[in-house]
C-alpha positions in Angstrom: 10.4 -10.6 10.2 9.4 -10.6 6.5 6.6 -12.7 5.0 9.1 -13.8 2.3 11.8 -15.0 4.7 12.7 -18.5 5.7 12.2 -17.9 9.4 8.6 -16.7 8.8 7.5 -19.3 6.3 9.2 -22.4 7.9 9.3 -21.5 11.6 7.0 -18.7 12.8 3.9 -19.3 10.7 3.8 -23.1 11.2 4.3 -23.0 14.9 1.8 -20.2 15.3 -0.8 -22.0 13.2 -0.3 -25.5 14.7 -0.7 -24.2 18.3 -3.7 -22.1 17.2 -5.2 -25.2 15.4 -4.8 -27.3 18.6 -6.4 -24.7 20.7 -9.3 -24.3 18.2 -9.9 -28.0 18.4 -10.9 -27.5 22.0 -13.1 -24.4 21.1 -11.1 -22.3 23.5 -11.8 -18.9 21.8 -10.3 -16.8 24.6 -7.1 -18.8 24.7 -6.9 -18.7 20.9 -7.2 -14.9 20.9 -4.6 -14.6 23.6 -2.2 -16.8 21.7 -2.6 -14.8 18.5 -1.9 -11.6 20.5 1.3 -13.0 22.0 2.4 -14.4 18.6 1.8 -11.0 17.0 3.7 -9.1 19.7 6.6 -11.6 19.2 6.4 -11.0 15.4 6.6 -7.2 16.0 9.4 -7.5 18.6 11.5 -9.5 16.1 12.3 -6.2 14.3 13.2 -4.2 17.4 12.2 -5.4 20.9 12.6 -1.9 22.4 9.6 -0.6 20.5 7.4 -3.3 21.9 6.7 -0.9 24.8 5.4 1.7 22.3 2.8 -0.5 20.8 1.7 -1.9 24.2 1.4 1.7 25.5 -0.6 2.7 22.4 -3.1 -0.1 22.9 -3.5 0.5 26.6 -3.9 4.2 26.1 -6.3 4.1 23.3 -8.5 1.4 24.8 -8.7 3.3 28.0 -9.5 6.5 26.2 -12.2 4.7 24.3 -13.8 3.4 27.6 -13.7 6.9 29.1 -15.2 8.5 26.0 -18.0 5.9 25.7 -19.0 6.2 29.4 -19.0 10.0 29.6 -22.6 11.3 29.2 -21.6 14.9 28.7 -20.8 15.6 25.0 -18.4 18.4 25.8 -16.4 16.2 28.2 -16.3 13.3 25.8 -15.1 15.6 23.0 -12.3 16.9 25.3 -11.1 13.3 25.8 -11.4 12.7 22.1 -9.2 15.7 21.3 -6.7 14.6 24.0 -6.6 11.0 22.6 -6.2 12.0 18.9 -3.6 14.7 19.8 -1.4 12.2 21.8 -1.6 9.7 18.9 -0.6 12.4 16.4 2.1 13.7 18.7 3.7 10.2 18.9 3.5 9.7 15.2 4.9 13.2 14.6 7.8 12.7 16.9 9.0 9.5 15.5 8.2 10.2 11.8 8.7 13.9 11.3 11.1 15.3 13.9 14.2 14.7 11.9 12.7 16.2 8.8 11.5 19.3 10.7 14.9 19.9 12.3 16.5 19.6 8.9 14.2 22.2 7.4 14.7 24.6 10.3 18.5 24.2 10.0 18.3 24.9 6.3 16.1 28.0 6.7 18.0 29.5 9.6 21.5 28.4 8.6 21.8 26.4 11.9 23.7 23.2 12.5 21.7 21.8 15.3 22.3 18.1 15.5 19.7 15.6 16.6 20.4 11.9 17.0 18.5 10.1 14.2 15.1 8.9 15.4 14.4 5.4 14.2 10.8 5.1 12.8 9.0 2.3 14.7 7.6 -0.3 12.3 3.9 0.0 11.5 3.3 3.2 13.6 1.5 4.9 10.8 -0.9 2.0 10.4 -1.8 1.2 14.0 -2.1 4.9 14.8 -4.7 5.5 12.0 -6.6 2.4 13.1 -6.9 3.6 16.7 -7.7 7.2 15.8 -10.7 5.8 13.8 -11.7 3.8 16.9 -11.6 6.8 19.1 -13.6 8.9 16.6 -16.2 6.2 16.2 -16.5 5.8 20.0 -17.2 9.5 20.3 -19.9 9.1 17.6 -21.4 6.2 19.6 -20.6 3.8 16.7 -18.7 1.3 18.8 -19.5 -1.3 21.3 -18.0 -2.2 24.7 -15.3 -4.3 23.2 -13.3 -7.0 25.1 -9.7 -5.8 25.8 -8.1 -8.9 24.4 -10.1 -8.6 21.2 -9.0 -5.0 21.0 -5.4 -6.0 21.3 -5.8 -8.5 18.5 -7.5 -5.9 16.4 -4.4 -3.7 16.7 -1.6 -6.3 16.6 -2.9 -9.1 14.4 0.4 -9.9 12.6 -0.8 -10.4 9.0 -1.9 -6.8 8.8 0.2 -5.2 11.5 3.2 -4.0 9.5 1.8 -2.6 6.2 -2.0 -3.0 6.3 -4.6 -3.3 5.1 -5.7 -0.5 7.5 -8.4 -2.5 9.2 -11.5 -1.1 10.9 -12.9 -2.2 14.2 -16.4 -2.8 12.8 -15.1 -5.4 10.4 -12.6 -7.1 12.7 -13.8 -7.1 16.3 -17.1 -8.9 15.6 -15.1 -11.7 14.0 -13.1 -12.3 17.2 -16.2 -12.6 19.4 -18.2 -14.8 17.0 -17.1 -18.4 17.3 -13.6 -17.6 16.0 -12.1 -21.1 16.4 -15.0 -22.8 14.6 -13.7 -21.3 11.3 -10.4 -23.0 11.5 -10.6 -25.9 9.0 -8.7 -27.6 6.2 -10.7 -25.7 3.5 -10.0 -22.3 4.9 -6.4 -23.2 5.4 -6.0 -24.5 1.8 -7.6 -21.5 0.3 -5.7 -19.1 2.5 -2.4 -20.8 1.6 -3.3 -20.5 -2.1 -3.9 -16.7 -1.8 -0.7 -16.4 0.2 1.2 -18.2 -2.5 -0.2 -15.9 -5.2 1.0 -12.9 -3.2 4.4 -14.4 -2.5 4.8 -15.1 -6.2 3.9 -11.5 -7.0 6.5 -10.2 -4.6 9.4 -12.7 -5.1 9.1 -13.4 -8.8 7.5 -10.3 -10.3 8.2 -7.3 -8.1 11.8 -8.1 -7.1 12.9 -8.9 -10.6 11.4 -5.8 -12.3 13.0 -3.8 -9.5 16.4 -4.6 -11.0 15.8 -2.2 -13.8 14.1 0.5 -11.7 16.6 0.9 -8.9 19.8 1.8 -11.0 17.9 4.4 -13.0 16.5 6.2 -10.0 19.9 6.0 -8.2 21.6 7.5 -11.3 19.0 10.2 -11.6 19.5 11.0 -7.9 23.2 11.5 -8.4 22.6 13.8 -11.4 24.0 11.3 -13.9 23.0 11.4 -17.5 20.1 9.1 -18.3 18.4 8.7 -21.6 14.8 9.2 -22.6 14.2 5.5 -22.8 16.0 4.8 -19.6 14.0 7.3 -17.7 10.7 5.9 -19.0 11.9 2.4 -18.5 12.8 3.1 -14.8 9.5 4.9 -14.2 7.4 2.1 -15.7 9.5 -0.6 -13.9 8.9 1.1 -10.6 5.2 1.5 -11.3 5.0 -2.2 -11.8 7.3 -3.0 -8.9 5.2 -1.0 -6.4 2.0 -2.6 -7.5 3.1 -6.2 -7.5 5.1 -5.6 -4.2 2.3 -3.9 -2.2 -0.6 -5.9 -3.7 1.5 -9.0 -3.2 1.9 -8.1 0.5 -1.9 -7.5 0.8 -2.6 -10.9 -0.8 -0.3 -12.6 1.6 -1.9 -10.9 4.6 -5.4 -11.9 3.4 -4.2 -15.5 2.8 -2.5 -15.8 6.2 -5.5 -14.4 8.0 -7.9 -16.7 6.2 -5.9 -19.7 7.4 -6.8 -18.6 10.9 -10.4 -18.1 10.0 -10.2 -14.3 9.9 -11.1 -12.1 6.9 -9.2 -9.0 6.1 -10.5 -6.3 3.8 -9.5 -6.3 0.2 -6.9 -3.6 -0.5 -6.4 -3.6 -4.3 -8.8 -4.0 -7.3 -6.7 -3.7 -10.4 -5.8 0.0 -10.0 -4.0 0.4 -13.3 -7.3 -0.4 -15.0 -8.7 2.8 -13.7 -10.4 5.3 -16.1 -9.8 8.3 -13.9 -7.9 9.3 -10.8 -11.2 9.1 -8.8 -11.4 5.5 -10.0 -7.8 4.9 -9.2 -8.2 5.8 -5.6 -11.2 3.5 -5.4 -8.9 0.7 -6.5 -5.5 1.5 -5.0 -4.8 1.0 -1.2 -8.6 0.9 -0.7 -8.4 0.9 3.1 -6.3 4.1 3.1 -8.7 5.8 0.7 -11.5 4.8 3.0 -9.8 6.3 6.1 -8.9 9.5 4.3 -12.5 9.9 3.1 -14.2 9.0 6.3 -11.9 10.6 8.9 -10.2 13.5 7.1 -12.1 14.6 3.9 -15.5 14.5 5.6 -14.1 16.1 8.8 -12.8 19.0 6.7 -16.3 19.5 5.4 -16.4 17.2 2.4 -18.6 18.6 -0.3 -21.0 20.3 2.0 -19.9 23.9 1.5 -19.8 24.5 -2.3 -17.4 23.5 -5.0 -14.5 25.8 -4.0 -14.4 24.3 -0.5 -14.8 20.8 -1.9 -11.8 21.2 -4.2 -9.7 22.6 -1.3 -10.7 19.7 0.9 -9.8 17.2 -1.8 -6.4 18.9 -2.1 -5.7 19.1 1.6 -6.8 15.4 2.1 -4.3 14.2 -0.5 -1.6 16.5 0.7 -1.9 15.0 4.2 -2.1 11.6 2.7 1.3 12.3 1.1 2.7 13.5 4.4 1.4 10.3 6.0 3.5 8.2 3.6 6.7 9.9 4.6 8.6 12.9 5.9 10.1 14.4 2.8 9.4 16.9 0.0 9.0 14.1 -2.5 6.0 12.7 -0.6 4.6 16.2 -0.2 4.8 16.9 -3.9 3.2 13.4 -4.6 0.3 14.3 -2.3 -0.1 17.7 -4.0 -0.1 16.1 -7.4 -2.8 13.7 -6.5 -4.8 16.4 -4.8 -4.5 18.5 -8.1 -5.4 15.4 -10.1 -8.6 14.9 -8.1 -9.6 18.6 -8.4 -9.2 18.4 -12.2 -11.0 15.1 -12.4 -14.0 16.4 -10.4 -14.0 19.6 -12.3 -14.0 17.8 -15.6 -16.9 15.6 -14.5 -18.9 18.6 -13.6 -18.1 20.3 -16.9 -18.9 17.2 -18.9 -22.3 16.8 -17.2 -23.5 20.3 -16.6 -22.0 22.3 -19.5 -21.2 19.9 -22.3 -24.2 17.6 -21.6 -22.3 14.6 -22.7 -23.9 11.2 -22.3 -22.9 8.9 -19.4 -22.4 6.2 -22.0 -18.6 6.6 -22.6 -17.5 5.5 -26.1 -14.6 3.2 -26.5 -12.2 5.9 -27.7 -12.9 8.0 -24.7 -12.5 5.0 -22.4 -9.1 4.1 -23.8 -8.0 7.8 -23.8 -9.1 8.1 -20.1 -7.1 5.0 -19.1 -4.0 6.2 -20.9 -4.2 9.7 -19.3 -4.8 8.3 -15.9 -1.9 5.8 -16.1 0.5 8.5 -17.3 -0.6 10.8 -14.4 0.0 8.0 -11.9 3.4 7.2 -13.4 4.5 10.8 -13.0 3.3 10.7 -9.4 5.3 7.5 -8.7 8.5 9.2 -9.9 8.2 11.6 -7.0 7.1 8.8 -4.7 10.2 6.8 -5.4 12.9 9.4 -5.8 15.1 10.2 -2.8 15.2 13.9 -3.6 13.2 16.5 -5.5 16.2 17.1 -7.7 16.4 13.5 -8.7 12.6 13.3 -9.4 12.8 16.5 -11.4 15.7 15.2 -13.4 13.7 12.0 -14.2 10.6 14.1 -15.2 12.7 16.5 -17.4 14.3 13.6 -19.2 10.9 11.8 -19.7 9.3 14.9 -21.1 12.3 15.8 -23.4 13.3 19.0 -21.6 16.8 17.5 -21.3 16.8 16.9 -25.0 16.0 13.6 -26.6 18.9 11.5 -25.4 19.6 8.0 -26.7 22.0 5.4 -25.4 25.6 5.8 -26.8 25.5 2.2 -28.0 22.8 3.2 -30.5 25.0 5.8 -32.2 26.6 3.1 -34.4 23.2 1.8 -35.4 22.4 5.2 -37.1 25.8 5.4 -38.7 26.2 8.6 -40.7 22.7 9.7 -39.8 23.8 10.1 -36.2 25.3 13.5 -37.1 22.0 14.6 -38.7 20.1 13.6 -35.5 22.6 15.5 -33.4 21.8 18.6 -35.5 18.2 18.5 -34.4 18.9 18.0 -30.8 19.2 14.2 -30.4 22.0 13.4 -27.9 23.8 10.1 -27.7 24.7 9.6 -24.1 23.6 7.9 -20.9 24.5 4.8 -19.0 22.9 2.1 -21.2 26.3 0.5 -21.6 27.1 0.2 -17.9 23.6 -1.2 -17.1 23.0 -3.0 -20.4 22.2 -6.4 -18.8 19.8 -5.0 -16.3 18.2 -2.6 -18.8 17.5 -5.3 -21.4 16.3 -7.7 -18.7 14.1 -4.9 -17.4 12.5 -4.3 -20.8 11.6 -8.0 -20.9 10.0 -7.8 -17.5 8.2 -4.6 -18.4 6.8 -6.2 -21.5 5.8 -9.3 -19.6 4.2 -7.6 -16.6 2.4 -4.6 -18.2 -0.4 -6.7 -19.8 -0.9 -8.5 -16.5 -1.3 -5.2 -14.6 -3.5 -3.6 -17.3 -5.7 -6.5 -18.5 -5.4 -9.7 -16.5 -7.8 -10.6 -13.6 -6.4 -9.7 -10.2 -5.7 -12.0 -7.3 -9.2 -11.8 -5.8 -10.8 -12.3 -9.1 -8.6 -15.4 -9.6 -9.6 -16.7 -6.2 -13.3 -16.0 -6.9 -13.0 -18.0 -10.2 -11.0 -20.9 -8.9 -13.2 -21.5 -5.8 -16.5 -20.1 -6.9 -16.3 -17.5 -4.3 -17.8 -14.1 -3.6 -15.3 -11.9 -1.8 -17.8 -9.0 -1.4 -17.6 -8.2 -5.1 -14.2 -6.8 -4.5 -15.5 -4.1 -2.0 -14.0 -3.4 1.4 -17.3 -3.2 3.2 -18.9 -6.6 2.4 -17.7 -10.0 3.7 -18.7 -13.5 2.9 -17.4 -16.9 4.0 -15.3 -18.5 1.4 -16.5 -22.0 0.6 -15.0 -24.1 -2.3 -17.7 -26.1 -4.1 -15.7 -29.1 -5.1 -13.1 -31.1 -3.2 -11.5 -32.1 -6.5 -11.0 -28.4 -7.4 -9.6 -27.7 -4.0 -7.1 -30.6 -4.3 -6.0 -29.4 -7.8 -5.5 -25.8 -6.7 -3.6 -27.0 -3.6 -1.3 -29.0 -5.8 -0.8 -26.1 -8.2 -0.1 -23.8 -5.2 2.5 -26.3 -3.9 4.3 -26.4 -7.2 4.3 -22.6 -7.4 5.4 -22.4 -3.8 8.4 -24.6 -4.6 9.5 -22.3 -7.4 9.2 -19.3 -5.1 11.4 -21.0 -2.4 14.2 -21.2 -4.9 14.1 -17.4 -5.1 14.0 -16.7 -1.3 17.8 -16.6 -1.0 17.6 -12.9 -2.1 15.1 -11.7 0.5 14.1 -8.1 0.2 11.8 -5.8 2.2 8.3 -4.9 1.1 8.3 -1.3 -0.1 5.5 -0.2 2.3 7.4 -1.3 5.3 9.1 2.1 5.3 5.8 3.9 5.9 
């Protein structure tokens, strides 16, 4: 069930909220939690009921392991159970997500033709596995409490964040469930949550899905080895860069908005990542909750920066490599992770050189700031090409065309524009070819969408900043570790925003007839 589908917006969400609201009126917190767990399990089962057993087993197993680890006094025994718990979680994730890929690589290497029935990846397994591994590790570190089982189930299954995050942490979620949960259900929180949800829905349905029309055919053509022009390759890469941001951040906004309607706050997951001035800065802004997990439970576990610069750079590289593998079983994701690992190594090395050798001031001049933003964005776009492409060959074809290694190719339709000069351009290596004619409508429309959306992504305030401004809020200054209650100051402002959200929502509904999945559902 998709957030941008009729059945979710007009059936599941209203029924779930109305019953929750009626329960909240009676201050029945336990029943409210139980209802949200049942509704969330139904939401998950809508995709494939057979995998309901998997998520229920995962919750029962990890909660039980947490209890055992917490109650064992012997550090060696508790560590043994931690290793068992983490290993079984990773084994389940590995079986469902990576078995097909591993078999394919073995067949290729050995020339075998071993056939394995395709294993369907359970929805959200990467997300709820990471959440529960963090819970087990923190239990071993004595950083958890004796949590209620029903609260733990809601922590894992809460439907707004279940499918594609944010990757929530037990410290920020479980205390909310045990602290007068139903008292936070009111018309104000519902109105503000609905507004944030509408912003996210607009980003997905109006912005992401439309700019995708010019990204998809370019990547499909590159994957087939078809000729694409220099401008088409860059247009497709930039279009996907925008599509992914508005799609994924739109989902996160919708999740935050839905949760707030129920009086529950989810962590912020995006903070204008394309405004980043470095790759380090980018990963503080993009998929913030994943970055937090990789830092706290992988990078630090590998040794962090405690063993010198060489080990530090190696740990950075390995962390991002594993982050790429987490996203998907394929060489394109591995290369994407290796790219970002290399980016971070270079970025940290440059910072050290700048400070210790060049003795440059910390006050960055405007030209350096602009240059840093451009270089960072270009590096991110190159990474997204591998992230989006179906094969390494397709990604390499895109990159080669973007960098001119396939020659500077222009659309055939432009040959007549240059007239007699076209022959002179051909003499210096300019090629008139490509599929511009076949995709002219989509390509031209895509250029319009790119021109319209690029300033929004690069310069406009993001969703949370808009919400802060509209309602005089403080959403933890856009950090993932601080939480404040959202309280609009003026009823008139609230009514105006609710009216504006309603109009926007009506426009969106007209576009729901072409429902598409969120990109991060595949992970």
